[in-house]
N, C-alpha and C positions, 0 to 999 in steps of 0.2 A: 592707542592697546593693539600688540600683534594679531593679525587674524589667525587662525587655526586651519590646519592644513586635515585633509579629510582621514589622514594615518590619525593624527592626534584626537581627533571627535573618536574614529571609531575605536580607539582603544578606552576611551570614556563610554562610548555603548557598552561595548562588550563585559565590560564590569557592570554595568547595570542589568545588559539583557540575562546576564547567567544566573540571576535571581531568580525569574520571572518564567521559565523555558526549562524543557525536557533534556537531560543532558545530551541526549542524540540530536536534539534541534540545534543546542547551544554548539556541538560541535559541527553540524553540516553547515550554518552560518560564517562560523568562523574559517572553515577549509574554503569556502567560495570568497570570503573577504582575504584571504591570504593569497589564492589560487588566481582569482580574476580581478577583483576591484580596486585592490591595492596595486598591483602592477600597474595599470590604468591609470588609476587617477590620485592616489596614494600622498603624493608632492604636492597636490593641487591645494589652493584654497577658496576655488570655488569650479561650478562645473555646470556651463551651459545644457539649455534642449537636447542642441544640434549635437554636441559631442557626445552625452548619452547615447542618441538614435546611431549616431556613429560606430559608436561601442558595441550597441546589440546586434546590427547587422555585421560588422566585423566577427563578432562572437559566432555568430551561424554559420557565417560564411567560413569559417574555420573547423566547423564540422560540430558544432556542440549541438545537441537538442535542444527545441526550442522550450519544452519545460525547463531543463537547465539553465537557459537565457532569462527566462522568466523567473526564476529562483534568484537569481544573480541581481535583477531589478529590484525586484521586492527587498531583497537585503540594502541595495545600494539606497534605495527610497528610504528605509527607515533610519539609516543611518544622517543623510540630509536632513530630515525630519529632527531628529535627535539634535543635530547641531545648530537647527534652527532655534529650538528649547534654549540650547544654551548660549542665544543670541549672536550666532554667526547669520551672516545678511545672504541665506540660501533660499533659491524660488523650490519650492517642493510641487509645484503642478505643471509637470512635463506633462507632453501629451505623446508619448512615445508609440512607435507605430511597430508592428510584426507581420512578415509577409504572411499570406493566407497561406494554408495548409490545403493543397490541392488533393491530398488523399489521405484518410486514416488508416492506419496498419491496420492488416484485420487481425482480431481476437485469433490466438492460439486457443484452439477446440478442439479436444478429443471427438471423433466420428459417435454416433450411437455404439458403434459393433465394438470400436475400440473402449469406448468406457465398460460397455459388458464384459470384455474381455480381463479387461485390468481387474474389475470387481470380481470376476470369477476366479482370478490366478489367485487374487488374496484369500480366498474363502478356503480354497484347496492347499493353499501354501502358507498358514498362518506364521505370523510371527507378530511382534508388536509396534516394531518399524513399518511391516506391511499393514497391518489395521492402519495405521495413519493414515496414509495414502487412500483407504477405503473410507476413512472419516472425513477426508477433506474432499474426496467424489460425493459425500451422502450430504456433506453439511456445508461446504464452500468456505471451509477455513482458511485463513493465511498461514505463511509457512511460520511466523512466529508466533501464531495463537496456537496451532497444532504443537510445536515444539515446547510450548510452555502448559501444555494441557496436563493436569493430574488427575489421579483416577476419581478424587474429591470432586471433581467437576463434573463427573459422568453421575446426573442422578438416576439410577433406574425406575425408582417409585415413579418419580413424576414423568419421566420418559423424555429428558432434555439432556443436553449439553451445555453447559453454563461457560461463557466467556467471559473472563474477569482479568485476562493479564496475557501479556505477549514477551517474547524474549527475544533479542537481539544484542548483537556484539556492536559497541559503540565506541567511538574515539571519545578518550577522557581527556579534556584539553586543561591540565594543569598548568601553572605559572612558569614551574622548571622543568615539569614532566612529561611525557604524552606517552598514551598505552593507548589498548583496547581493553574493553571488560564486555564480559557476558552478563547483561544485566535484563531482570524479570520484571516488568513494570504493568501499568494501564495498558490497555489496548491503544490502538491509534487516534480513534476519537469518542467522546461520549458513547456515539450512538454504535459504536463496537463491542459495546458492553451489552451483551444479549444472551438469549436462550433458545437454543435451536431445538428442534424436535426430534428424535431418534427413529429411524425409520426402524419396520416392520425387519428388513434383512439386517441392518446395523444390530438393530435390539438381539436376535439371535447369537450373532458373535460377539455382542458385549456381556450379554446375559451371566452366564455361566465364569467368565474370567472376572467379573467384578465381584463375585461371591468372593474370592480367593485373594484378591491383592491389596495391598498396602494402601491406603487413602493416600496419603501423602507422597507417593510416588509417582513419579512421570511415567504418562502413559507408554510413549515412545520407547524409552528406556528399562521402563519397569523397573526403576531405581532410582536411588535420592538424588543421584545427578542428571541432570537432563541433557538430551542431545541439542545441540547449537545448531541454528538454520543452515548455516553453510556445509556440516558433516550432511545434513539430513537431505540436504539438496544434492551432493553429491551420489549419496547413497538410491535415491527417486532417479537419477540420471541412467546408475548403473541398472536400476530394476526395469526402468523401460526399455533399455537394448534387451536386457534376457528377453523379455516380454516377447518382443519384436513389435512395440509400439514406436512411429515415427517420433522423432526429438523433439519436445515442448517443454517449454518453462514449469518450473512449478506451479506458478501461478496461473498457467493454466488447467491446472484440476479444476481451482475455483471458477474460472468463465466456464468450464464446461458443465459445473454444477448447477451455476444460473440459467446456459443456455438450456439445460433439459427443463428449466423452472418456466423458461418461456415458452419453449416449444409444446409443453405441457398444459399452456393456457393459464397459468398461475396469474392472479392480479398481480400488478408493477410492484406496488405500494409494499405486499406481503414479501415479494422477493426482494425490494430493498433492505428492508427490515431485517432478515434472514443473513442476506450481505454484511449488513452494520453499516453501510454506506450512509452519509452524514445528510442527503438527502436524495428523493426518486430522480433527479434530473439526473444523476450519474448513471443510476441503474436503466434510463432510458436511451441517453446517448449512447452506453457502453453495448447493451443488448438488445435493445428495439430497434429493429429493420424492417419496418414491413415490406413484403414484397409485392412483385406489381399485381397480383390476384388478387391481395390484402386490400391494394389500394381502389382498386377497381369495385370491389362489394364494398368498401366505404360510400365512393360516390353514387353508386346505384342504390344505397341505402340512404341517404341523404336527400337524394331527388324524388324516391318514393315517399319520403315523409311530408315532400313539399306537396305532391301532389294530394 
């Protein structure tokens, strides 16, 4: 029997995978497959651990981010495991090593002064688009979540904003055609479905508006059509420049909200739930970095306990 190539198996894997994953996830898999895996291994009928290790190191040396390369390895492993189930004599128990990351990049976070400055500007210059910036700084929403927010998601009586959907522009991979579509769907993970309490300051802004808007309209546009993330990201950049705030990615608003929570000594589990993280470890790794004074207090407390 003729041995199947990685390309032949990947075609079968794609058709199978498409049934079970989100459109955006499927598109990401296909782009990784076509841009990286097939050029390297498409015509091969087997792959050794050493060849995969070389592929990983070469990809990193070409300047690809470690997360991107890890995603490439995940896709490659899925295809090889799928091939093994189809009868290919392929090994899947590779022990692939990544170079240790010497230094984590610093999170982009607004200073307290800049945080206040942006929020004060929105209060004095109310627009629906500006309101979205205030909401993100008050609730830690992702850009797709705030773009998908409708007025019906804002429950004034309960005092919460309900996160139930997100919006993103994704590649749609049809057999004969490829195009992008703006899609509204479930949030990033099950944990991302959450209710976030509305602060007093945000409530003062929302309460009078909420009485007169259409429940089915999107908050940022106050219209039946949403504003898509790319457009809103560009608006945000221009607004920050106008206010005189140093350039920072939109996701920095979410980081700023989380950092203020941690600085205020909120318990980490609650912060994790507010952010919609899959586990508390993500929150701890991102935002909890004890300084030297905190470390000293911890050691002193431990030894006082011993005495």
